[in-house]
C-alpha positions in Angstrom: 123.5 73.5 194.0 126.0 71.2 192.3 128.9 71.3 194.7 131.3 69.8 192.2 130.7 72.5 189.6 129.6 75.3 191.9 126.5 75.9 189.8 122.9 76.4 190.6 120.1 74.4 188.9 117.7 76.3 186.9 115.0 75.9 189.5 117.3 77.1 192.2 118.4 80.1 190.0 114.7 81.0 189.6 114.2 81.1 193.4 117.3 83.2 193.8 116.3 85.6 191.0 112.9 86.2 192.4 114.4 86.7 195.8 116.9 89.2 194.3 113.9 91.2 192.9 112.3 91.5 196.3 109.6 88.9 195.8 108.3 87.8 199.1 105.0 86.1 198.1 104.1 83.7 195.3 100.6 82.4 194.6 100.2 79.2 192.7 99.2 75.6 192.2 101.4 72.4 191.9 101.8 70.2 188.9 104.1 67.5 187.7 106.2 69.8 185.5 106.7 72.1 188.6 108.4 69.5 190.7 112.0 70.8 190.4 110.8 74.3 191.1 108.8 73.3 194.2 111.7 71.2 195.4 114.0 74.2 195.2 111.5 76.3 197.1 111.4 73.6 199.7 115.2 73.1 200.1 116.6 76.6 199.8 116.8 79.1 202.6 114.8 82.1 201.4 112.2 84.7 202.5 109.6 83.8 199.9 106.2 82.6 201.1 104.2 80.4 198.7 100.4 80.4 198.9 98.9 77.2 197.5 95.7 78.2 195.7 92.9 75.9 194.5 93.2 76.9 190.9 95.6 78.9 188.8 93.1 81.6 187.7 92.8 82.7 191.3 96.5 82.6 191.8 96.8 85.3 189.1 94.0 87.3 190.7 95.8 87.1 194.0 99.0 88.3 192.4 97.0 91.2 190.8 95.5 92.3 194.1 98.8 92.0 195.9 100.6 94.2 193.3 97.9 96.9 193.4 98.3 97.5 197.2 102.1 97.0 197.5 103.4 98.8 194.4 105.5 95.7 193.7 105.1 93.1 191.0 102.9 90.2 191.9 104.0 86.7 191.0 101.9 83.6 190.2 102.8 80.2 189.0 101.2 77.1 187.6 102.0 73.9 185.7 101.9 73.2 181.9 98.8 72.3 179.9 95.6 73.1 181.9 97.6 75.2 184.4 98.8 77.5 181.7 95.3 77.9 180.2 93.7 78.5 183.6 96.1 81.2 184.6 95.4 83.3 181.5 92.3 85.2 182.7 94.2 86.8 185.6 97.2 87.6 183.5 95.2 89.4 180.8 93.2 91.4 183.4 96.4 92.6 185.1 98.1 93.5 181.8 95.2 95.5 180.5 94.9 97.2 183.9 98.5 98.2 183.8 99.4 96.0 186.8 102.7 94.1 186.7 102.0 90.4 187.3 104.6 87.8 186.4 103.2 84.4 185.5 105.6 81.5 185.6 104.2 78.4 183.9 106.4 75.3 184.0 106.5 73.3 180.8 107.5 70.0 179.3 111.2 69.5 178.5 112.4 71.1 175.3 113.7 67.7 174.2 110.1 66.4 174.3 108.6 69.0 172.0 106.8 67.6 169.0 106.6 64.1 170.5 103.1 64.5 171.9 104.1 64.6 175.6 101.3 65.1 178.0 100.3 68.7 178.5 102.4 70.1 175.6 101.2 73.4 174.1 102.9 76.4 172.6 103.0 78.6 175.7 104.8 81.6 174.2 102.2 81.7 171.4 99.4 81.4 173.9 100.5 84.3 176.1 101.9 86.6 173.3 98.8 88.6 172.7 97.9 88.8 176.4 101.1 90.1 177.9 103.5 93.0 177.7 106.5 90.6 177.6 106.7 86.8 177.1 109.4 84.2 176.6 110.3 80.6 177.1 113.4 79.9 179.2 114.9 77.3 176.8 118.5 77.9 177.8 119.4 77.6 181.5 122.4 80.0 181.0 120.0 82.7 179.8 117.5 82.4 182.7 118.8 85.2 184.9 118.9 87.7 182.0 115.4 86.7 180.9 114.0 87.2 184.4 115.6 90.6 184.6 114.1 91.4 181.2 110.7 90.3 182.5 110.9 92.6 185.5 112.2 95.5 183.4 109.3 95.1 180.9 106.6 94.8 183.6 107.6 97.9 185.6 108.7 100.5 183.0 106.7 102.6 180.6 103.0 101.5 181.0 103.2 98.7 183.5 101.9 95.3 182.4 102.1 91.5 182.8 104.8 89.2 181.8 105.0 85.5 181.3 107.9 83.0 181.5 107.6 79.4 180.3 109.9 77.3 182.4 110.7 73.9 180.8 111.4 70.9 182.9 115.0 70.4 181.6 115.8 74.0 182.1 114.8 73.6 185.8 117.3 70.8 186.1 120.0 72.4 184.0 122.8 74.6 185.4 123.2 78.3 185.9 126.3 80.3 186.8 125.7 81.8 190.3 127.6 85.0 189.4 124.6 85.8 187.0 122.2 86.0 190.0 121.6 89.7 190.4 118.8 92.2 190.0 118.3 95.8 189.0 116.6 97.1 192.1 114.9 99.9 190.1 112.6 97.2 188.7 111.4 95.8 192.0 108.7 98.5 192.2 106.4 100.2 189.7 106.2 102.5 187.8 109.9 102.3 187.4 112.0 104.8 185.4 109.1 107.1 184.8 109.2 109.3 181.7 109.0 113.1 182.2 106.9 115.4 180.0 107.9 117.6 177.0 108.2 121.1 178.5 106.5 122.7 175.4 103.5 120.4 175.8 103.2 121.3 179.5 103.3 125.0 178.7 100.6 124.6 176.0 98.4 122.6 178.4 98.8 125.3 181.1 97.8 128.0 178.6 94.6 126.1 177.7 93.7 125.3 181.2 94.4 128.9 182.6 92.2 130.3 179.9 89.3 127.9 180.4 86.0 128.9 181.9 84.8 125.5 183.1 87.6 122.9 182.8 87.3 119.4 184.3 90.0 116.8 185.0 89.0 113.2 184.4 91.4 110.7 186.1 91.8 107.0 185.2 93.9 104.5 187.0 97.2 106.2 186.0 97.4 108.7 188.8 96.7 106.0 191.4 99.4 103.8 189.9 101.8 106.7 189.7 101.0 108.0 193.2 100.2 111.4 191.9 97.9 112.4 194.7 99.6 115.6 195.8 100.4 116.7 192.3 96.8 116.2 191.1 95.6 118.2 194.1 98.0 121.0 193.3 96.8 121.3 189.7 93.1 121.2 190.7 93.6 123.9 193.3 95.6 126.1 191.0 92.7 126.1 188.6 89.8 125.8 191.1 88.8 122.9 188.8 86.7 119.9 189.6 88.2 116.4 189.4 86.2 113.4 188.2 87.4 109.8 188.1 86.7 106.6 186.3 86.0 103.5 188.4 89.7 102.5 188.1 90.7 106.1 189.0 88.9 106.1 192.4 91.5 107.1 195.0 93.2 109.6 192.8 91.5 112.2 195.0 89.6 111.9 198.3 86.0 112.1 197.4 85.3 114.3 200.4 87.7 116.8 198.8 85.7 120.0 197.9 86.8 119.6 194.3 86.0 115.9 193.9 83.1 115.0 191.6 83.3 111.2 192.0 82.9 108.7 189.3 81.7 109.6 185.8 80.7 107.3 183.0 78.0 104.6 182.3 79.1 102.5 185.3 78.8 104.5 188.5 78.1 107.8 187.0 74.8 109.6 187.5 73.1 112.6 185.6 74.6 115.2 188.0 78.1 113.9 187.7 77.7 113.6 183.9 76.7 117.2 183.7 80.0 118.3 185.1 81.8 116.7 182.1 79.1 117.8 179.5 79.3 121.4 180.6 83.1 121.6 180.5 84.9 123.7 177.8 88.3 122.0 178.4 88.7 118.3 179.5 92.0 117.0 180.8 92.3 113.2 180.7 95.0 111.9 183.1 96.1 108.3 182.9 92.8 107.4 181.3 92.0 105.6 178.0 88.8 107.5 177.4 87.1 104.3 176.6 83.4 103.4 176.1 82.4 103.2 179.8 84.2 106.4 180.9 82.8 108.5 178.1 79.3 107.0 177.8 80.3 105.5 174.5 82.3 108.6 173.4 79.4 111.0 173.9 80.5 112.6 177.2 82.5 114.8 176.7 81.3 115.8 173.3 83.9 115.9 170.4 83.6 119.6 170.1 85.4 120.1 173.4 89.0 121.0 173.8 90.8 117.8 174.9 94.1 117.6 176.7 95.6 114.2 177.5 98.3 112.9 179.8 99.2 109.2 179.6 102.3 107.0 179.9 101.2 105.1 176.8 101.4 107.4 173.7 99.1 105.0 171.8 96.2 105.9 174.1 96.4 109.6 173.4 94.2 110.6 170.5 92.7 107.1 170.0 89.2 108.3 170.7 89.2 112.1 170.8 91.0 114.7 168.7 93.5 115.9 171.2 94.8 119.5 171.2 97.7 118.9 173.6 99.3 115.4 174.1 101.6 114.8 177.0 103.1 111.3 176.9 104.6 111.0 180.4 104.2 109.5 183.8 101.1 111.1 185.5 103.0 112.2 188.6 105.8 113.9 186.7 103.5 115.5 184.2 101.1 116.8 186.9 104.0 118.2 188.9 105.3 120.1 185.9 101.8 121.3 185.1 101.3 122.6 188.6 104.6 124.6 188.4 103.5 126.0 185.0 100.1 127.0 186.3 101.7 128.7 189.3 103.3 131.2 186.8 99.9 132.0 185.3 96.8 133.8 186.4 93.8 131.6 186.2 90.2 132.8 186.3 88.1 131.1 189.0 86.3 128.1 187.6 83.9 127.6 190.5 85.1 124.0 191.0 83.9 123.5 194.5 80.4 124.6 193.7 80.3 122.4 190.5 81.5 119.4 192.5 79.0 120.0 195.4 76.1 120.2 192.9 77.2 116.8 191.5 77.2 115.2 194.9 73.9 116.9 195.9 72.2 115.3 192.9 73.7 111.9 193.6 72.9 112.0 197.3 69.3 113.0 196.8 68.6 109.7 194.9 70.8 107.6 197.2 69.7 108.7 200.7 66.1 107.2 200.7 67.4 103.9 199.3 70.2 103.8 201.8 67.8 103.8 204.7 65.1 101.7 203.0 63.4 98.9 205.0 62.1 97.2 201.9 62.7 93.6 201.0 64.8 92.3 199.3 67.6 94.4 200.8 68.5 97.4 198.7 72.2 97.4 197.7 72.4 101.1 198.7 71.7 100.1 202.3 74.7 97.7 202.2 77.0 100.4 200.9 75.9 102.9 203.5 76.3 100.3 206.3 79.9 99.6 205.1 80.7 103.3 204.9 79.6 103.8 208.5 81.6 100.9 209.8 84.9 100.7 207.9 88.0 102.7 208.7 89.5 105.0 206.1 92.4 102.6 205.5 90.2 99.6 204.6 90.4 97.9 201.2 87.3 97.0 199.3 87.5 94.6 196.3 84.4 94.4 194.2 83.3 92.1 191.4 82.0 93.7 188.3 78.4 92.6 188.6 76.0 93.9 191.2 78.6 95.4 193.6 80.7 97.6 191.2 78.3 100.3 190.2 76.9 100.8 193.7 80.3 101.0 195.4 81.7 103.2 192.6 78.8 105.6 192.7 78.0 105.8 196.4 80.9 104.7 198.6 82.5 108.0 199.3 86.3 107.5 199.9 87.6 109.9 202.5 91.3 109.5 201.7 93.2 109.3 198.5 95.2 106.1 197.7 94.5 102.5 196.7 91.5 101.6 198.7 89.2 100.2 196.0 90.0 97.4 193.6 87.8 96.1 190.8 88.6 94.4 187.5 87.6 97.0 184.9 89.7 95.7 182.0 87.7 92.6 181.1 85.2 92.4 183.9 85.4 88.7 184.5 83.2 87.3 187.4 84.9 85.7 190.3 87.7 88.2 190.7 87.0 89.8 194.0 87.5 86.9 196.4 91.0 86.0 195.2 92.1 89.6 194.6 91.0 90.4 198.2 93.2 87.6 199.4 96.2 89.0 197.5 95.4 92.5 198.8 95.3 91.1 202.4 98.6 89.4 201.9 100.2 92.6 200.7 98.5 94.9 203.3 97.7 92.5 206.2 97.1 95.2 208.9 94.0 96.8 207.4 90.5 95.4 207.0 89.8 93.9 203.6 86.3 93.3 202.3 85.3 91.3 199.2 82.0 92.1 197.5 80.4 89.7 195.0 77.2 88.7 193.4 76.0 85.1 193.7 77.2 84.5 190.1 80.7 85.4 191.1 80.4 83.3 194.2 79.9 80.2 192.0 83.1 81.0 190.1 85.3 81.5 193.2 84.0 79.7 196.3 86.7 77.0 196.3 89.2 79.6 197.4 87.4 79.9 200.8 89.4 76.8 201.7 92.6 78.8 201.0 91.3 81.7 203.0 90.5 79.5 206.0 93.8 77.6 205.8 95.7 80.9 206.0 93.1 82.4 208.5 92.7 85.6 206.5 90.3 87.9 208.4 88.6 89.0 205.2 84.8 89.7 205.2 83.0 88.6 202.1 79.5 90.0 201.2 77.3 88.2 198.7 74.5 90.1 196.9 72.3 87.2 196.5 69.6 87.6 193.9 69.7 84.2 192.0 70.5 85.7 188.6 73.3 87.0 186.4 72.0 90.5 187.1 73.9 92.6 184.7 72.7 90.6 181.7 69.2 90.4 183.0 69.2 94.2 183.4 70.3 94.4 179.8 67.5 92.1 178.6 65.1 94.2 180.7 66.3 97.5 179.2 66.9 96.7 175.5 65.5 93.3 174.6 61.8 93.6 175.5 62.2 91.9 178.9 62.8 88.6 177.3 64.7 87.0 180.2 66.5 84.1 178.6 69.0 81.8 180.5 70.0 84.3 183.1 68.3 82.9 186.2 69.5 80.1 188.4 68.6 78.4 191.7 69.3 80.3 194.9 72.2 78.9 196.9 72.6 79.1 200.6 75.9 80.9 200.4 76.3 81.1 204.2 75.9 77.3 204.5 78.5 76.7 201.7 81.0 79.1 203.3 80.4 77.6 206.8 81.2 74.2 205.3 84.7 75.6 204.5 85.1 76.9 208.0 84.0 80.5 207.4 82.0 82.4 210.1 78.8 82.9 208.0 75.7 85.0 208.4 72.5 85.4 206.3 70.4 88.6 206.1 66.9 88.8 204.7 65.5 91.5 207.0 67.1 94.9 206.3 66.7 95.8 210.0 69.2 93.1 210.9 71.8 94.2 208.3 73.9 96.7 210.3 74.3 94.5 213.4 75.2 91.5 211.3 77.8 93.4 209.3 79.3 94.7 212.6 79.6 91.1 213.9 81.1 89.9 210.6 83.6 92.7 210.4 84.7 92.2 214.0 85.3 88.5 213.6 89.0 87.7 213.8 88.9 85.1 210.9 87.2 84.7 207.6 83.6 85.8 207.6 80.7 86.0 205.1 77.4 87.8 205.0 74.8 86.4 202.5 72.5 89.3 201.7 69.2 88.5 200.0 69.2 91.6 197.8 67.3 93.4 195.1 68.3 92.3 191.6 69.7 94.9 189.2 66.9 94.8 186.7 64.5 96.0 189.4 66.8 98.6 191.0 67.8 102.2 190.5 71.3 101.1 189.7 73.8 103.9 188.7 74.2 102.5 185.2 73.2 104.4 182.1 73.9 101.6 179.6 74.1 97.9 180.2 76.1 97.1 177.1 79.3 99.2 177.2 
């Protein structure tokens, strides 16, 4: 602070504004344009912990995982130029997944623009199509208002990511301390949720009460909104089965008698698909009804009666002719719907029997593979071993390659809530390791497990140094099959088994992890899997198990289409 003028520098004001918004963790990487901001973090007395990452992409993934488990916006930062471009993948994944992540990228001075300074680029133009809200802090006096706007945009309506470019001269300029305040409503999400139209609720209740075989399909919206009790009340009022997308896992405990599990081309199986195909009324809740969830818009069929609840009105009706549209927060809409259904008489819809049949079909295929002694190790056996060993409050973060379909289909979550994280918006490899670190930071007292293929390991292994430096007791599991398995499976299924440029050399992942200081194990014999996993999970620091596993193109993976 400038004592003579009683003003904060822009860098100091940013620290104070983040602190005012309840930020306690920042993930990021240093750069020359960041020096004033880092100096303010070093000098000021505050409660913000900064985690130095090894690249900016993983800083954004950490912020994403952190936000998902805490219900508070995640914050990441990086320098100009390469830092701004590297941070983009994590920002767009969060925004498309309706997760509020604030990316602060410092920038060259406004007075240097157009003079070819090192690392200059048009940051607002770069981030504009990838974020919900985006601005450059060109005027120090406007910094507090712009930070408040970023938090307001991130947390209200459909949550999403925001970006602030932070020029060097703004960091050194002056801000009036009286402007340092926050609207506490925007420190959590979803903030200021929108309630439903009562007429739409009544119309939906009429259709559902008259249905013979309705089904509810939940995306990530009910998990984000915390609509667990409300969803259960609607399902029980109707005796109606509840299916989820991959992102919607946790909306209902999968041991609930009405839970079907995951449907769609990634994680769905014929018996779960049948529940949707046989329905006469389908209620989508917080779900975009995209290509994966609906088997490329074939399940449910377009002749079905469609009802749709979503906080984003643009989602409703985008893919299906919708009879009743309810543009509202999932929790508030489901609560109103439960009340409306309580005033109606609904015929029994045999929901528990329909859900039980779906699980029976799935388990019949899963059980023999989950106990298989064949080599390479079957991924199903890894999933069962984890289910048998992890507590109900554990968090699993899975990359989109080999791990995602197996965990989505077969790991049966015994409690509702955010216990499973995977990046379903864009499916970039290398997400799980960093997102698990963010999840552990936000929820440090539960066990966190990161699942990845060896393709993803190559994207992310530098962050093992960060994990070791902070002694995070995360267990990483690598499904090692020396190929980009999803693409090879697609070549196997639809391109005449012409395997082109998808295989690579096998890495000793355990040795690499051990070089970073991780307690590492390798499993080739399936009979040693369970004991090895137990040892890794019990270790009080970072651990890794490298599992020589069956590749996707040879497996009975729960995937109906490899090109979604």
